[in-house]
C-alpha positions as CSV (number, residue, x, y, z in Angstrom):
1,G,-54.6,56.7,-61.8
2,A,-56.5,53.7,-60.6
3,V,-54.6,51.1,-58.5
4,L,-53.9,48.1,-60.6
5,K,-54.5,44.9,-58.6
6,A,-52.5,41.8,-58.9
7,S,-53.3,39.8,-62.0
8,S,-51.9,37.3,-64.4
9,T,-52.8,37.3,-68.1
10,I,-51.7,34.5,-70.5
11,L,-52.0,34.3,-74.2
12,L,-51.5,30.8,-75.8
13,S,-51.5,30.5,-79.5
14,G,-51.9,27.1,-81.1
15,I,-54.6,25.5,-78.8
16,V,-56.4,23.2,-81.2
17,G,-55.1,19.7,-81.4
18,G,-55.7,17.1,-84.1
19,F,-55.1,13.4,-83.4
20,A,-52.3,14.5,-81.1
21,G,-52.6,17.3,-78.6
22,P,-52.1,21.0,-79.4
23,D,-48.6,22.3,-80.2
24,P,-48.4,25.9,-79.0
25,R,-46.7,28.5,-81.2
26,E,-46.4,31.1,-78.6
27,I,-47.1,31.6,-74.9
28,H,-47.0,35.1,-73.3
29,T,-47.5,35.7,-69.6
30,I,-48.1,39.2,-68.3
31,I,-47.9,39.4,-64.5
32,K,-48.7,42.3,-62.2
33,H,-47.9,41.7,-58.5
34,A,-49.9,43.8,-56.0
35,S,-46.8,45.2,-54.4
36,S,-45.0,46.0,-57.7
37,S,-45.1,49.2,-59.8
38,S,-44.1,47.1,-62.9
39,I,-45.6,44.6,-65.2
40,V,-43.5,41.6,-66.1
41,I,-43.8,39.9,-69.5
42,Q,-42.5,36.4,-70.0
43,S,-42.6,34.8,-73.4
44,L,-42.0,31.4,-75.0
45,V,-42.0,31.4,-78.8
46,R,-41.5,28.7,-81.5
47,P,-39.4,30.4,-84.2
48,T,-40.3,27.6,-86.8
49,S,-42.8,24.9,-86.8
50,S,-40.2,22.2,-86.0
51,A,-38.3,24.2,-83.3
52,P,-39.0,23.8,-79.6
53,L,-40.6,26.6,-77.6
54,T,-37.8,29.0,-76.8
55,P,-37.9,31.4,-73.8
56,L,-37.2,35.0,-74.4
57,I,-35.6,37.2,-71.7
58,P,-38.4,38.4,-69.3
59,R,-39.2,42.1,-69.7
60,R,-40.3,44.6,-67.1
61,L,-42.5,47.5,-67.9
62,P,-42.6,50.2,-65.2
63,I,-46.2,51.5,-65.1
64,S,-45.0,55.0,-64.4
65,Q,-43.2,55.0,-67.7
66,S,-45.9,53.1,-69.6
67,P,-49.4,54.3,-68.4
68,N,-50.8,52.6,-71.4
69,A,-49.8,49.2,-70.0
70,A,-52.1,49.6,-67.0
71,R,-54.9,50.8,-69.2
72,A,-54.3,47.8,-71.6
73,L,-54.7,45.3,-68.7
74,A,-57.9,47.1,-67.6
75,D,-59.2,46.9,-71.1
76,I,-58.4,43.2,-71.4
77,R,-60.3,42.5,-68.2
78,A,-63.3,44.6,-69.2
79,I,-63.5,42.8,-72.5
80,L,-63.2,39.3,-70.9
81,E,-65.9,40.2,-68.3
82,G,-68.3,40.7,-71.2
83,I,-67.8,37.6,-73.3
84,P,-68.6,33.9,-72.8
85,M,-66.3,30.9,-72.3
86,E,-67.1,27.6,-74.0
87,K,-69.2,25.0,-72.2
88,P,-68.3,22.3,-71.6
89,R,-64.7,23.5,-71.0
90,G,-62.4,22.5,-73.9
91,S,-65.2,21.4,-76.1
92,E,-64.6,23.9,-79.0
93,D,-62.5,26.9,-79.9
94,I,-65.7,29.1,-80.0
95,Y,-63.7,32.2,-81.1
96,G,-62.1,30.4,-84.0
97,E,-58.7,32.0,-83.4
98,D,-56.7,28.9,-82.3
99,T,-55.8,31.1,-79.3
100,A,-56.6,31.0,-75.6
101,L,-56.6,33.8,-73.1
102,R,-56.5,33.3,-69.4
103,W,-57.0,36.1,-66.8
104,E,-56.5,35.4,-63.1
105,S,-56.9,37.8,-60.3
106,E,-58.3,37.7,-56.8
107,D,-61.8,38.7,-57.9
108,F,-62.0,37.5,-61.5
109,Q,-61.0,34.4,-63.5
110,W,-61.6,33.8,-67.2
111,F,-60.2,31.4,-69.7
112,N,-61.1,29.8,-73.0
113,G,-59.8,26.7,-74.6
114,G,-60.2,24.3,-77.5
115,P,-60.3,20.6,-78.2
116,E,-57.1,18.8,-77.2
117,G,-56.2,15.7,-79.2
118,C,-58.4,12.6,-79.2
119,A,-60.2,13.5,-76.0
120,G,-61.3,16.9,-77.3
121,G,-63.9,17.9,-79.8
122,G,-67.6,18.3,-79.8
123,R,-69.6,21.4,-79.7
124,S,-69.9,24.1,-77.1
125,W,-73.5,24.9,-76.1
126,V,-72.4,28.5,-75.6
127,Q,-71.6,30.4,-78.8
128,P,-70.4,34.0,-78.9
129,T,-72.0,36.7,-81.0
130,E,-70.0,38.4,-83.8
131,K,-69.6,41.4,-81.4
132,E,-68.2,39.1,-78.7
133,K,-65.8,37.4,-81.3
134,E,-64.6,40.9,-82.2
135,G,-64.0,41.7,-78.5
136,F,-62.0,38.5,-78.1
137,K,-59.8,39.4,-81.1
138,R,-59.4,42.9,-79.6
139,A,-58.2,41.4,-76.3
140,V,-55.7,39.2,-78.1
141,D,-54.4,42.2,-80.1
142,I,-54.0,44.2,-76.8
143,V,-51.9,41.4,-75.3
144,R,-49.8,41.1,-78.5
145,D,-49.3,45.0,-78.5
146,L,-48.1,44.9,-74.9
147,V,-45.7,42.1,-75.7
148,R,-44.4,44.1,-78.7
149,T,-44.0,47.3,-76.9
150,S,-42.0,45.6,-74.1
151,A,-39.6,43.9,-76.6
């Protein structure tokens, strides 16, 4: 299969703040180091709205045992390469999912956001098409599927 380069993918749910800043419900980080044959998944989840974010035990997915994991990361990147980010940064949750995705690798960076508390708000002058919104939702679903299969 293709060599999977080093990358970091983060899903953050609960990005839109009101008067106060956002209060995330879940944060999942998927890390692939260049020298590793595994993907590491680290999660923080809020079991109830009043509970603090709680770390889950990090999970390791060996790529040799889960070829779908490598394909999933490649799919996430391909989707993000084809959809826009809001401009100006943090002005609006243009995908309307109250969820941010971040991809970082040597040759590609992508992240979306939303308004944060009093300082946030406004309107992005970049708006996604319905097809791009569907792509974003698909990327979110792929991350959540990876998190679920690693549990």
